[in-house]
All heavy atoms as TSV, in Angstrom:
chain	resi	resn	atom	element	x	y	z
A	1	MET	N	N	-9.487	-24.966	9.996
A	1	MET	CA	C	-9.152	-23.670	10.521
A	1	MET	C	C	-8.168	-23.052	9.624
A	1	MET	O	O	-7.043	-23.726	9.291
A	1	MET	CB	C	-8.626	-23.856	11.917
A	1	MET	CG	C	-8.223	-22.599	12.575
A	1	MET	SD	S	-7.746	-22.830	14.301
A	1	MET	CE	C	-6.790	-21.425	14.586
A	2	GLN	N	N	-8.270	-21.853	9.013
A	2	GLN	CA	C	-7.470	-21.212	8.147
A	2	GLN	C	C	-6.377	-20.465	8.983
A	2	GLN	O	O	-6.513	-20.142	10.217
A	2	GLN	CB	C	-8.027	-20.184	7.324
A	2	GLN	CG	C	-8.330	-18.846	7.792
A	2	GLN	CD	C	-9.679	-18.601	8.416
A	2	GLN	OE1	O	-10.491	-19.393	8.446
A	2	GLN	NE2	N	-9.710	-17.373	9.066
A	3	SER	N	N	-5.174	-20.254	8.374
A	3	SER	CA	C	-4.045	-19.522	9.084
A	3	SER	C	C	-4.260	-18.208	8.940
A	3	SER	O	O	-5.123	-17.615	8.215
A	3	SER	CB	C	-2.674	-19.988	8.349
A	3	SER	OG	O	-2.725	-19.440	7.086
A	4	ASP	N	N	-3.527	-17.444	9.858
A	4	ASP	CA	C	-3.580	-15.930	9.755
A	4	ASP	C	C	-3.089	-15.482	8.379
A	4	ASP	O	O	-3.593	-14.461	7.761
A	4	ASP	CB	C	-2.697	-15.397	10.743
A	4	ASP	CG	C	-3.249	-15.416	12.110
A	4	ASP	OD1	O	-4.365	-15.635	12.331
A	4	ASP	OD2	O	-2.374	-15.266	13.134
A	5	ALA	N	N	-2.231	-16.108	7.756
A	5	ALA	CA	C	-1.593	-15.737	6.402
A	5	ALA	C	C	-2.754	-15.731	5.334
A	5	ALA	O	O	-2.967	-14.825	4.547
A	5	ALA	CB	C	-0.493	-16.514	5.993
A	6	VAL	N	N	-3.456	-16.896	5.369
A	6	VAL	CA	C	-4.550	-17.088	4.442
A	6	VAL	C	C	-5.657	-15.899	4.721
A	6	VAL	O	O	-6.110	-15.296	3.696
A	6	VAL	CB	C	-5.267	-18.460	4.532
A	6	VAL	CG1	C	-6.536	-18.519	3.684
A	6	VAL	CG2	C	-4.347	-19.419	4.126
A	7	ALA	N	N	-5.937	-15.679	5.948
A	7	ALA	CA	C	-6.890	-14.657	6.252
A	7	ALA	C	C	-6.480	-13.234	5.849
A	7	ALA	O	O	-7.174	-12.463	5.116
A	7	ALA	CB	C	-7.242	-14.665	7.755
A	8	ILE	N	N	-5.277	-13.012	6.066
A	8	ILE	CA	C	-4.687	-11.651	5.598
A	8	ILE	C	C	-4.558	-11.460	3.966
A	8	ILE	O	O	-5.178	-10.479	3.558
A	8	ILE	CB	C	-3.242	-11.405	6.166
A	8	ILE	CG1	C	-3.303	-11.234	7.693
A	8	ILE	CG2	C	-2.520	-10.334	5.338
A	8	ILE	CD1	C	-1.887	-11.186	8.352
A	9	LEU	N	N	-4.220	-12.539	3.419
A	9	LEU	CA	C	-4.280	-12.387	1.936
A	9	LEU	C	C	-5.626	-12.288	1.323
A	9	LEU	O	O	-5.940	-11.490	0.505
A	9	LEU	CB	C	-3.571	-13.612	1.402
A	9	LEU	CG	C	-2.059	-13.559	1.354
A	9	LEU	CD1	C	-1.470	-14.902	0.808
A	9	LEU	CD2	C	-1.496	-12.397	0.651
A	10	ALA	N	N	-6.679	-13.129	1.893
A	10	ALA	CA	C	-7.898	-13.074	1.255
A	10	ALA	C	C	-8.525	-11.718	1.592
A	10	ALA	O	O	-9.174	-11.162	0.615
A	10	ALA	CB	C	-8.837	-14.080	2.060
A	11	GLN	N	N	-8.358	-11.194	2.797
A	11	GLN	CA	C	-8.944	-9.813	3.150
A	11	GLN	C	C	-8.260	-8.806	2.135
A	11	GLN	O	O	-8.969	-7.897	1.601
A	11	GLN	CB	C	-8.861	-9.420	4.542
A	11	GLN	CG	C	-9.489	-8.082	4.877
A	11	GLN	CD	C	-9.493	-7.904	6.323
A	11	GLN	OE1	O	-8.832	-8.651	7.051
A	11	GLN	NE2	N	-10.136	-6.839	6.758
A	12	ALA	N	N	-6.964	-8.746	2.125
A	12	ALA	CA	C	-6.277	-7.794	1.278
A	12	ALA	C	C	-6.517	-7.715	-0.109
A	12	ALA	O	O	-6.661	-6.795	-0.865
A	12	ALA	CB	C	-4.730	-7.898	1.507
A	13	LEU	N	N	-6.709	-9.139	-0.694
A	13	LEU	CA	C	-6.999	-9.293	-2.177
A	13	LEU	C	C	-8.392	-9.111	-2.481
A	13	LEU	O	O	-8.824	-9.033	-3.569
A	13	LEU	CB	C	-6.450	-10.652	-2.550
A	13	LEU	CG	C	-4.940	-10.809	-2.362
A	13	LEU	CD1	C	-4.535	-12.168	-2.756
A	13	LEU	CD2	C	-4.096	-9.738	-3.118
A	14	GLY	N	N	-9.287	-9.109	-1.450
A	14	GLY	CA	C	-10.806	-9.088	-1.623
A	14	GLY	C	C	-11.255	-10.275	-2.295
A	14	GLY	O	O	-12.163	-10.190	-3.114
A	15	VAL	N	N	-10.831	-11.442	-1.888
A	15	VAL	CA	C	-11.222	-12.782	-2.428
A	15	VAL	C	C	-11.613	-13.688	-1.252
A	15	VAL	O	O	-11.380	-13.361	-0.174
A	15	VAL	CB	C	-10.208	-13.496	-3.352
A	15	VAL	CG1	C	-9.841	-12.587	-4.391
A	15	VAL	CG2	C	-8.945	-13.794	-2.460
A	16	SER	N	N	-12.260	-14.773	-1.578
A	16	SER	CA	C	-12.766	-15.691	-0.622
A	16	SER	C	C	-11.482	-16.477	-0.030
A	16	SER	O	O	-10.424	-16.686	-0.709
A	16	SER	CB	C	-13.725	-16.747	-1.008
A	16	SER	OG	O	-13.161	-17.578	-2.140
A	17	LEU	N	N	-11.798	-16.974	1.219
A	17	LEU	CA	C	-10.479	-17.739	1.872
A	17	LEU	C	C	-10.119	-19.065	0.999
A	17	LEU	O	O	-8.944	-19.255	0.835
A	17	LEU	CB	C	-10.975	-18.285	3.157
A	17	LEU	CG	C	-11.247	-17.261	4.218
A	17	LEU	CD1	C	-11.828	-17.722	5.470
A	17	LEU	CD2	C	-9.867	-16.498	4.608
A	18	GLU	N	N	-11.165	-19.505	0.224
A	18	GLU	CA	C	-10.900	-20.860	-0.431
A	18	GLU	C	C	-10.032	-20.475	-1.745
A	18	GLU	O	O	-9.491	-21.439	-2.346
A	18	GLU	CB	C	-12.195	-21.432	-0.843
A	18	GLU	CG	C	-13.046	-21.917	0.114
A	18	GLU	CD	C	-13.832	-20.777	0.950
A	18	GLU	OE1	O	-14.062	-19.817	0.253
A	18	GLU	OE2	O	-14.191	-21.009	2.085
A	19	THR	N	N	-10.003	-19.232	-2.069
A	19	THR	CA	C	-9.307	-18.804	-3.293
A	19	THR	C	C	-7.678	-18.818	-2.984
A	19	THR	O	O	-6.944	-18.997	-3.919
A	19	THR	CB	C	-9.633	-17.342	-3.649
A	19	THR	OG1	O	-11.002	-17.414	-3.946
A	19	THR	CG2	C	-8.871	-16.948	-4.984
A	20	ILE	N	N	-7.329	-18.688	-1.767
A	20	ILE	CA	C	-6.005	-18.546	-1.358
A	20	ILE	C	C	-5.464	-20.035	-1.269
A	20	ILE	O	O	-5.853	-20.859	-0.433
A	20	ILE	CB	C	-5.762	-17.845	-0.048
A	20	ILE	CG1	C	-6.437	-16.437	-0.062
A	20	ILE	CG2	C	-4.249	-17.789	0.380
A	20	ILE	CD1	C	-5.930	-15.553	-1.128
A	21	THR	N	N	-4.335	-20.236	-2.063
A	21	THR	CA	C	-3.593	-21.541	-2.015
A	21	THR	C	C	-2.131	-21.390	-2.002
A	21	THR	O	O	-1.698	-20.141	-2.214
A	21	THR	CB	C	-4.098	-22.306	-3.328
A	21	THR	OG1	O	-3.360	-21.608	-4.540
A	21	THR	CG2	C	-5.416	-22.511	-3.607
A	22	PRO	N	N	-1.388	-22.356	-2.023
A	22	PRO	CA	C	0.062	-22.135	-2.100
A	22	PRO	C	C	0.622	-21.519	-3.350
A	22	PRO	O	O	1.544	-20.885	-3.432
A	22	PRO	CB	C	0.659	-23.556	-1.899
A	22	PRO	CG	C	-0.410	-24.272	-0.938
A	22	PRO	CD	C	-1.681	-23.754	-1.576
A	23	GLN	N	N	-0.316	-21.566	-4.467
A	23	GLN	CA	C	0.070	-21.109	-5.713
A	23	GLN	C	C	-0.291	-19.551	-5.760
A	23	GLN	O	O	-0.139	-18.897	-6.775
A	23	GLN	CB	C	-0.719	-21.830	-6.693
A	23	GLN	CG	C	-0.131	-23.270	-6.945
A	23	GLN	CD	C	-0.585	-24.242	-5.950
A	23	GLN	OE1	O	-1.582	-24.148	-5.501
A	23	GLN	NE2	N	0.470	-25.100	-5.521
A	24	THR	N	N	-0.895	-19.018	-4.732
A	24	THR	CA	C	-1.316	-17.634	-4.797
A	24	THR	C	C	-0.007	-16.816	-4.710
A	24	THR	O	O	0.842	-16.974	-3.782
A	24	THR	CB	C	-2.156	-17.306	-3.579
A	24	THR	OG1	O	-3.420	-18.063	-3.631
A	24	THR	CG2	C	-2.501	-15.752	-3.531
A	25	HIS	N	N	0.189	-15.983	-5.753
A	25	HIS	CA	C	1.497	-15.400	-6.021
A	25	HIS	C	C	1.312	-13.871	-6.565
A	25	HIS	O	O	0.405	-13.761	-7.425
A	25	HIS	CB	C	2.405	-16.134	-6.885
A	25	HIS	CG	C	3.792	-15.763	-7.009
A	25	HIS	ND1	N	4.312	-14.773	-7.644
A	25	HIS	CD2	C	4.877	-16.150	-6.401
A	25	HIS	CE1	C	5.625	-14.473	-7.532
A	25	HIS	NE2	N	5.974	-15.514	-6.750
A	26	LEU	N	N	1.978	-12.951	-6.221
A	26	LEU	CA	C	2.026	-11.653	-6.650
A	26	LEU	C	C	2.075	-11.623	-8.222
A	26	LEU	O	O	1.191	-10.733	-8.704
A	26	LEU	CB	C	3.296	-11.000	-6.106
A	26	LEU	CG	C	3.741	-9.610	-6.762
A	26	LEU	CD1	C	2.844	-8.482	-6.441
A	26	LEU	CD2	C	5.242	-9.281	-6.318
A	27	ALA	N	N	2.885	-12.329	-8.936
A	27	ALA	CA	C	2.997	-12.291	-10.436
A	27	ALA	C	C	1.751	-12.973	-11.065
A	27	ALA	O	O	1.487	-12.737	-12.266
A	27	ALA	CB	C	4.226	-12.999	-10.781
A	28	THR	N	N	0.952	-13.838	-10.436
A	28	THR	CA	C	-0.077	-14.562	-11.100
A	28	THR	C	C	-1.513	-14.269	-10.586
A	28	THR	O	O	-2.404	-14.879	-11.020
A	28	THR	CB	C	0.111	-16.114	-11.075
A	28	THR	OG1	O	0.198	-16.468	-9.679
A	28	THR	CG2	C	1.502	-16.441	-11.796
A	29	THR	N	N	-1.679	-13.459	-9.665
A	29	THR	CA	C	-2.878	-13.047	-8.961
A	29	THR	C	C	-3.310	-11.747	-9.317
A	29	THR	O	O	-2.567	-10.771	-8.838
A	29	THR	CB	C	-2.778	-13.310	-7.443
A	29	THR	OG1	O	-2.347	-14.603	-7.235
A	29	THR	CG2	C	-4.242	-13.087	-6.773
A	30	ALA	N	N	-4.199	-11.576	-10.214
A	30	ALA	CA	C	-4.618	-10.217	-10.668
A	30	ALA	C	C	-5.102	-9.248	-9.580
A	30	ALA	O	O	-4.732	-8.069	-9.688
A	30	ALA	CB	C	-5.820	-10.364	-11.619
A	31	GLU	N	N	-5.603	-9.773	-8.562
A	31	GLU	CA	C	-6.074	-8.807	-7.398
A	31	GLU	C	C	-4.818	-8.388	-6.655
A	31	GLU	O	O	-4.986	-7.469	-5.747
A	31	GLU	CB	C	-6.991	-9.661	-6.572
A	31	GLU	CG	C	-8.382	-10.021	-7.145
A	31	GLU	CD	C	-8.318	-11.445	-7.869
A	31	GLU	OE1	O	-7.194	-12.043	-7.927
A	31	GLU	OE2	O	-9.261	-11.745	-8.505
A	32	TRP	N	N	-3.718	-8.921	-6.754
A	32	TRP	CA	C	-2.532	-8.566	-5.961
A	32	TRP	C	C	-1.835	-7.413	-6.678
A	32	TRP	O	O	-0.765	-7.505	-7.209
A	32	TRP	CB	C	-1.657	-9.626	-5.697
A	32	TRP	CG	C	-0.465	-9.541	-4.666
A	32	TRP	CD1	C	-0.002	-8.413	-4.281
A	32	TRP	CD2	C	-0.081	-10.455	-3.957
A	32	TRP	NE1	N	0.956	-8.531	-3.253
A	32	TRP	CE2	C	0.896	-9.950	-2.935
A	32	TRP	CE3	C	-0.265	-11.953	-3.748
A	32	TRP	CZ2	C	1.569	-10.717	-1.974
A	32	TRP	CZ3	C	0.605	-12.661	-2.798
A	32	TRP	CH2	C	1.403	-12.063	-1.928
A	33	ASP	N	N	-2.409	-6.180	-6.387
A	33	ASP	CA	C	-1.919	-4.888	-7.001
A	33	ASP	C	C	-1.203	-4.220	-5.874
A	33	ASP	O	O	-0.908	-4.772	-4.731
A	33	ASP	CB	C	-2.935	-4.165	-7.713
A	33	ASP	CG	C	-4.109	-3.775	-6.686
A	33	ASP	OD1	O	-3.956	-3.901	-5.393
A	33	ASP	OD2	O	-5.100	-3.351	-7.163
A	34	SER	N	N	-0.668	-2.857	-6.181
A	34	SER	CA	C	0.097	-2.292	-5.207
A	34	SER	C	C	-0.797	-1.948	-4.037
A	34	SER	O	O	-0.146	-1.964	-2.857
A	34	SER	CB	C	0.619	-0.920	-5.730
A	34	SER	OG	O	-0.287	-0.089	-6.266
A	35	LEU	N	N	-2.015	-1.642	-4.083
A	35	LEU	CA	C	-2.825	-1.306	-2.919
A	35	LEU	C	C	-3.012	-2.645	-2.034
A	35	LEU	O	O	-2.939	-2.545	-0.838
A	35	LEU	CB	C	-4.161	-0.778	-3.365
A	35	LEU	CG	C	-5.018	-0.415	-2.300
A	35	LEU	CD1	C	-4.545	0.662	-1.333
A	35	LEU	CD2	C	-6.502	0.186	-2.893
A	36	ALA	N	N	-3.316	-3.745	-2.699
A	36	ALA	CA	C	-3.307	-4.966	-1.967
A	36	ALA	C	C	-2.054	-5.232	-1.204
A	36	ALA	O	O	-2.076	-5.675	-0.045
A	36	ALA	CB	C	-3.654	-6.096	-2.895
A	37	HIS	N	N	-0.928	-5.032	-1.783
A	37	HIS	CA	C	0.436	-5.352	-1.334
A	37	HIS	C	C	0.572	-4.454	0.011
A	37	HIS	O	O	1.035	-4.905	1.102
A	37	HIS	CB	C	1.472	-4.972	-2.286
A	37	HIS	CG	C	2.900	-5.566	-1.925
A	37	HIS	ND1	N	3.064	-6.884	-2.108
A	37	HIS	CD2	C	3.978	-5.110	-1.231
A	37	HIS	CE1	C	4.346	-7.183	-1.696
A	37	HIS	NE2	N	4.821	-6.009	-1.126
A	38	PHE	N	N	0.190	-3.140	-0.092
A	38	PHE	CA	C	0.219	-2.156	1.034
A	38	PHE	C	C	-0.710	-2.707	2.245
A	38	PHE	O	O	-0.291	-2.688	3.321
A	38	PHE	CB	C	-0.221	-0.842	0.568
A	38	PHE	CG	C	-0.115	0.198	1.564
A	38	PHE	CD1	C	1.054	0.573	2.097
A	38	PHE	CD2	C	-1.259	0.829	2.194
A	38	PHE	CE1	C	1.210	1.610	3.150
A	38	PHE	CE2	C	-1.182	1.806	3.104
A	38	PHE	CZ	C	0.098	2.254	3.699
A	39	ARG	N	N	-1.868	-3.166	1.894
A	39	ARG	CA	C	-2.804	-3.778	2.979
A	39	ARG	C	C	-2.277	-5.025	3.586
A	39	ARG	O	O	-2.355	-5.232	4.852
A	39	ARG	CB	C	-4.185	-4.194	2.231
A	39	ARG	CG	C	-4.987	-2.818	1.966
A	39	ARG	CD	C	-6.398	-3.238	1.620
A	39	ARG	NE	N	-6.467	-4.021	0.364
A	39	ARG	CZ	C	-7.042	-3.578	-0.751
A	39	ARG	NH1	N	-7.359	-2.435	-0.889
A	39	ARG	NH2	N	-7.105	-4.401	-1.833
A	40	ILE	N	N	-1.521	-5.884	2.725
A	40	ILE	CA	C	-0.925	-7.056	3.400
A	40	ILE	C	C	0.222	-6.519	4.298
A	40	ILE	O	O	0.335	-7.072	5.529
A	40	ILE	CB	C	-0.206	-7.963	2.259
A	40	ILE	CG1	C	-1.358	-8.507	1.414
A	40	ILE	CG2	C	0.681	-9.007	2.829
A	40	ILE	CD1	C	-0.959	-9.135	-0.016
A	41	VAL	N	N	1.042	-5.604	3.807
A	41	VAL	CA	C	2.143	-5.087	4.834
A	41	VAL	C	C	1.579	-4.555	6.075
A	41	VAL	O	O	2.019	-4.868	7.164
A	41	VAL	CB	C	2.924	-4.054	4.014
A	41	VAL	CG1	C	3.880	-3.221	4.975
A	41	VAL	CG2	C	3.725	-4.656	2.830
A	42	LEU	N	N	0.437	-3.655	6.046
A	42	LEU	CA	C	-0.124	-3.114	7.153
A	42	LEU	C	C	-0.704	-4.283	8.096
A	42	LEU	O	O	-0.535	-4.113	9.337
A	42	LEU	CB	C	-1.199	-2.203	6.793
A	42	LEU	CG	C	-0.813	-0.909	6.160
A	42	LEU	CD1	C	-1.993	0.013	5.812
A	42	LEU	CD2	C	0.224	-0.185	7.186
A	43	SER	N	N	-1.216	-5.195	7.543
A	43	SER	CA	C	-1.860	-6.291	8.324
A	43	SER	C	C	-0.750	-7.239	9.100
A	43	SER	O	O	-0.874	-7.508	10.239
A	43	SER	CB	C	-2.643	-7.210	7.546
A	43	SER	OG	O	-3.829	-6.675	7.033
A	44	ILE	N	N	0.381	-7.387	8.426
A	44	ILE	CA	C	1.474	-8.039	9.090
A	44	ILE	C	C	2.128	-7.281	10.075
A	44	ILE	O	O	2.558	-7.769	11.326
A	44	ILE	CB	C	2.522	-8.542	7.961
A	44	ILE	CG1	C	1.976	-9.542	7.033
A	44	ILE	CG2	C	3.777	-9.015	8.630
A	44	ILE	CD1	C	2.751	-9.898	5.936
A	45	GLU	N	N	2.211	-5.971	9.840
A	45	GLU	CA	C	2.848	-5.025	10.849
A	45	GLU	C	C	1.970	-4.936	12.001
A	45	GLU	O	O	2.479	-5.045	13.137
A	45	GLU	CB	C	2.994	-3.573	10.256
A	45	GLU	CG	C	4.167	-3.490	9.252
A	45	GLU	CD	C	4.332	-2.252	8.567
A	45	GLU	OE1	O	3.338	-1.388	8.534
A	45	GLU	OE2	O	5.387	-1.961	8.004
A	46	GLU	N	N	0.685	-5.028	11.894
A	46	GLU	CA	C	-0.256	-4.983	13.051
A	46	GLU	C	C	-0.116	-6.349	13.909
A	46	GLU	O	O	-0.086	-6.228	15.045
A	46	GLU	CB	C	-1.745	-4.775	12.566
A	46	GLU	CG	C	-2.654	-4.711	13.632
A	46	GLU	CD	C	-4.174	-4.462	12.996
A	46	GLU	OE1	O	-4.326	-3.585	12.203
A	46	GLU	OE2	O	-5.011	-5.193	13.606
A	47	LYS	N	N	-0.052	-7.268	13.119
A	47	LYS	CA	C	-0.005	-8.703	13.934
A	47	LYS	C	C	1.425	-8.767	14.586
A	47	LYS	O	O	1.490	-9.227	15.726
A	47	LYS	CB	C	0.120	-9.777	12.935
A	47	LYS	CG	C	-1.362	-10.151	12.459
A	47	LYS	CD	C	-1.980	-11.034	13.356
A	47	LYS	CE	C	-3.284	-11.611	12.918
A	47	LYS	NZ	N	-4.205	-12.104	13.905
A	48	ARG	N	N	2.352	-8.286	13.938
A	48	ARG	CA	C	3.819	-8.371	14.560
A	48	ARG	C	C	4.096	-7.357	15.610
A	48	ARG	O	O	5.058	-7.368	16.434
A	48	ARG	CB	C	4.813	-8.298	13.505
A	48	ARG	CG	C	4.830	-9.493	12.618
A	48	ARG	CD	C	6.087	-9.889	11.851
A	48	ARG	NE	N	7.051	-10.228	12.912
A	48	ARG	CZ	C	8.281	-10.603	12.514
A	48	ARG	NH1	N	8.606	-10.554	11.326
A	48	ARG	NH2	N	9.218	-10.763	13.482
A	49	GLY	N	N	3.379	-6.154	15.516
A	49	GLY	CA	C	3.607	-5.159	16.436
A	49	GLY	C	C	4.807	-4.239	16.103
A	49	GLY	O	O	5.247	-3.575	17.093
A	50	ARG	N	N	5.156	-4.329	14.908
A	50	ARG	CA	C	6.320	-3.410	14.507
A	50	ARG	C	C	6.306	-3.229	13.073
A	50	ARG	O	O	5.709	-3.937	12.327
A	50	ARG	CB	C	7.778	-4.100	14.997
A	50	ARG	CG	C	7.960	-5.388	14.038
A	50	ARG	CD	C	9.425	-5.701	14.168
A	50	ARG	NE	N	9.815	-7.026	13.415
A	50	ARG	CZ	C	10.101	-6.955	12.199
A	50	ARG	NH1	N	10.154	-5.866	11.475
A	50	ARG	NH2	N	10.473	-8.021	11.580
A	51	ALA	N	N	7.035	-2.195	12.505
A	51	ALA	CA	C	7.136	-2.032	11.053
A	51	ALA	C	C	7.912	-2.960	10.470
A	51	ALA	O	O	8.878	-3.500	10.922
A	51	ALA	CB	C	7.588	-0.554	10.785
A	52	LEU	N	N	7.622	-3.342	9.093
A	52	LEU	CA	C	8.400	-4.149	8.355
A	52	LEU	C	C	9.480	-3.292	7.760
A	52	LEU	O	O	9.313	-2.216	7.358
A	52	LEU	CB	C	7.586	-4.847	7.349
A	52	LEU	CG	C	6.599	-5.834	7.748
A	52	LEU	CD1	C	5.879	-6.523	6.573
A	52	LEU	CD2	C	7.110	-7.001	8.661
A	53	ASP	N	N	10.632	-3.867	7.524
A	53	ASP	CA	C	11.701	-3.152	6.851
A	53	ASP	C	C	11.743	-3.337	5.441
A	53	ASP	O	O	10.892	-4.227	4.947
A	53	ASP	CB	C	13.131	-3.556	7.338
A	53	ASP	CG	C	13.614	-4.820	7.113
A	53	ASP	OD1	O	13.372	-5.356	6.027
A	53	ASP	OD2	O	14.163	-5.578	8.046
A	54	PRO	N	N	12.384	-2.609	4.520
A	54	PRO	CA	C	11.974	-2.679	3.124
A	54	PRO	C	C	12.515	-3.957	2.559
A	54	PRO	O	O	11.921	-4.396	1.565
A	54	PRO	CB	C	13.059	-1.668	2.575
A	54	PRO	CG	C	13.204	-0.595	3.679
A	54	PRO	CD	C	13.079	-1.312	4.970
A	55	VAL	N	N	13.503	-4.674	3.160
A	55	VAL	CA	C	13.874	-6.083	2.656
A	55	VAL	C	C	12.608	-6.967	2.948
A	55	VAL	O	O	12.325	-7.836	2.004
A	55	VAL	CB	C	15.118	-6.495	3.262
A	55	VAL	CG1	C	15.430	-7.979	2.914
A	55	VAL	CG2	C	16.298	-5.622	2.866
A	56	GLU	N	N	12.102	-6.969	4.079
A	56	GLU	CA	C	10.896	-7.813	4.437
A	56	GLU	C	C	9.763	-7.605	3.442
A	56	GLU	O	O	9.213	-8.455	2.973
A	56	GLU	CB	C	10.477	-7.614	5.816
A	56	GLU	CG	C	11.385	-8.200	6.812
A	56	GLU	CD	C	11.153	-7.770	8.262
A	56	GLU	OE1	O	10.695	-6.531	8.528
A	56	GLU	OE2	O	11.288	-8.671	9.143
A	57	ILE	N	N	9.424	-6.233	3.175
A	57	ILE	CA	C	8.427	-5.940	2.276
A	57	ILE	C	C	8.644	-6.501	0.936
A	57	ILE	O	O	7.773	-7.025	0.300
A	57	ILE	CB	C	8.243	-4.397	2.377
A	57	ILE	CG1	C	7.719	-3.953	3.598
A	57	ILE	CG2	C	7.238	-3.946	1.192
A	57	ILE	CD1	C	7.653	-2.361	3.939
A	58	SER	N	N	9.809	-6.362	0.436
A	58	SER	CA	C	10.204	-6.948	-0.909
A	58	SER	C	C	10.109	-8.425	-1.054
A	58	SER	O	O	10.038	-8.887	-2.190
A	58	SER	CB	C	11.517	-6.388	-1.363
A	58	SER	OG	O	12.595	-6.956	-0.648
A	59	THR	N	N	10.051	-9.128	0.125
A	59	THR	CA	C	10.057	-10.606	-0.060
A	59	THR	C	C	8.588	-10.955	-0.043
A	59	THR	O	O	8.373	-12.364	-0.353
A	59	THR	CB	C	10.699	-11.258	1.261
A	59	THR	OG1	O	9.963	-10.878	2.434
A	59	THR	CG2	C	12.240	-10.914	1.307
A	60	LEU	N	N	7.622	-10.192	0.190
A	60	LEU	CA	C	6.210	-10.541	0.108
A	60	LEU	C	C	5.768	-10.869	-1.299
A	60	LEU	O	O	5.492	-9.957	-2.097
A	60	LEU	CB	C	5.350	-9.473	0.832
A	60	LEU	CG	C	5.530	-9.413	2.233
A	60	LEU	CD1	C	4.777	-8.251	2.734
A	60	LEU	CD2	C	4.999	-10.536	2.998
A	61	MET	N	N	5.835	-12.166	-1.592
A	61	MET	CA	C	5.432	-12.539	-2.968
A	61	MET	C	C	4.350	-13.587	-3.104
A	61	MET	O	O	3.830	-13.756	-4.156
A	61	MET	CB	C	6.626	-12.851	-3.873
A	61	MET	CG	C	7.628	-11.781	-3.934
A	61	MET	SD	S	8.817	-12.187	-5.155
A	61	MET	CE	C	9.953	-13.071	-4.101
A	62	ASP	N	N	4.175	-14.394	-1.935
A	62	ASP	CA	C	3.258	-15.471	-2.006
A	62	ASP	C	C	2.831	-15.899	-0.739
A	62	ASP	O	O	3.246	-15.232	0.404
A	62	ASP	CB	C	3.820	-16.736	-2.776
A	62	ASP	CG	C	5.219	-17.001	-2.208
A	62	ASP	OD1	O	5.523	-16.675	-1.037
A	62	ASP	OD2	O	5.987	-17.862	-2.682
A	63	LEU	N	N	1.988	-16.883	-0.598
A	63	LEU	CA	C	1.462	-17.352	0.687
A	63	LEU	C	C	2.615	-17.684	1.608
A	63	LEU	O	O	2.599	-17.437	2.750
A	63	LEU	CB	C	0.435	-18.517	0.592
A	63	LEU	CG	C	-0.060	-19.126	1.764
A	63	LEU	CD1	C	-0.848	-18.149	2.519
A	63	LEU	CD2	C	-0.967	-20.287	1.371
A	64	ALA	N	N	3.519	-18.476	1.153
A	64	ALA	CA	C	4.645	-18.909	1.996
A	64	ALA	C	C	5.465	-17.707	2.544
A	64	ALA	O	O	5.791	-17.694	3.686
A	64	ALA	CB	C	5.630	-19.692	1.318
A	65	SER	N	N	5.581	-16.686	1.756
A	65	SER	CA	C	6.456	-15.586	2.328
A	65	SER	C	C	5.625	-14.788	3.416
A	65	SER	O	O	6.219	-14.266	4.354
A	65	SER	CB	C	6.834	-14.679	1.266
A	65	SER	OG	O	5.721	-14.081	0.395
A	66	VAL	N	N	4.323	-14.712	3.280
A	66	VAL	CA	C	3.445	-14.012	4.223
A	66	VAL	C	C	3.577	-14.946	5.593
A	66	VAL	O	O	3.695	-14.427	6.674
A	66	VAL	CB	C	2.082	-13.881	3.854
A	66	VAL	CG1	C	1.116	-13.457	4.892
A	66	VAL	CG2	C	2.058	-12.904	2.559
A	67	GLU	N	N	3.375	-16.308	5.428
A	67	GLU	CA	C	3.484	-17.203	6.586
A	67	GLU	C	C	4.860	-16.990	7.303
A	67	GLU	O	O	4.920	-17.068	8.551
A	67	GLU	CB	C	3.243	-18.614	6.094
A	67	GLU	CG	C	1.795	-18.816	5.720
A	67	GLU	CD	C	1.587	-20.219	5.172
A	67	GLU	OE1	O	2.586	-20.871	4.627
A	67	GLU	OE2	O	0.501	-20.812	5.309
A	68	ALA	N	N	5.885	-16.866	6.522
A	68	ALA	CA	C	7.132	-16.829	7.134
A	68	ALA	C	C	7.306	-15.491	7.960
A	68	ALA	O	O	7.980	-15.616	9.045
A	68	ALA	CB	C	8.302	-16.806	6.021
A	69	LEU	N	N	6.876	-14.413	7.346
A	69	LEU	CA	C	6.910	-13.160	8.164
A	69	LEU	C	C	5.991	-13.271	9.486
A	69	LEU	O	O	6.440	-12.798	10.482
A	69	LEU	CB	C	6.522	-11.939	7.260
A	69	LEU	CG	C	7.683	-11.420	6.474
A	69	LEU	CD1	C	7.344	-10.343	5.550
A	69	LEU	CD2	C	8.793	-10.948	7.330
A	70	LEU	N	N	4.871	-13.914	9.395
A	70	LEU	CA	C	4.015	-13.927	10.508
A	70	LEU	C	C	4.664	-14.978	11.617
A	70	LEU	O	O	4.312	-14.834	12.701
A	70	LEU	CB	C	2.670	-14.453	10.054
A	70	LEU	CG	C	1.785	-13.453	9.379
A	70	LEU	CD1	C	0.547	-14.009	8.887
A	70	LEU	CD2	C	1.569	-12.299	10.263
A	71	GLY	N	N	5.468	-15.921	11.072
A	71	GLY	CA	C	5.984	-16.910	11.951
A	71	GLY	C	C	6.960	-16.327	13.064
A	71	GLY	O	O	7.083	-16.808	14.256
A	72	GLY	N	N	7.429	-15.121	12.749
A	72	GLY	CA	C	8.356	-14.569	13.726
A	72	GLY	C	C	7.620	-13.507	14.529
A	72	GLY	O	O	8.254	-12.791	15.266
A	73	ALA	N	N	6.188	-13.455	14.577
A	73	ALA	CA	C	5.531	-12.702	15.246
A	73	ALA	C	C	5.705	-12.885	16.947
A	73	ALA	O	O	6.048	-13.895	17.303
A	73	ALA	CB	C	4.088	-12.750	15.062
């Protein structure tokens, strides 16, 4: 069973679930562009039921950071 973070990243990046690993990172994943980042933010906001603040948005860089923000849902 995949985590919500994996599902969010896969959908936002337009890749398969198997492609998402702990090494999936903003700096090394070509698909992680500004539009994908926006989709990630929107998905997390929908799950949490509130807007992310600028600091939270700036911390989104990898699978672990997405999981951390979802953990507070």
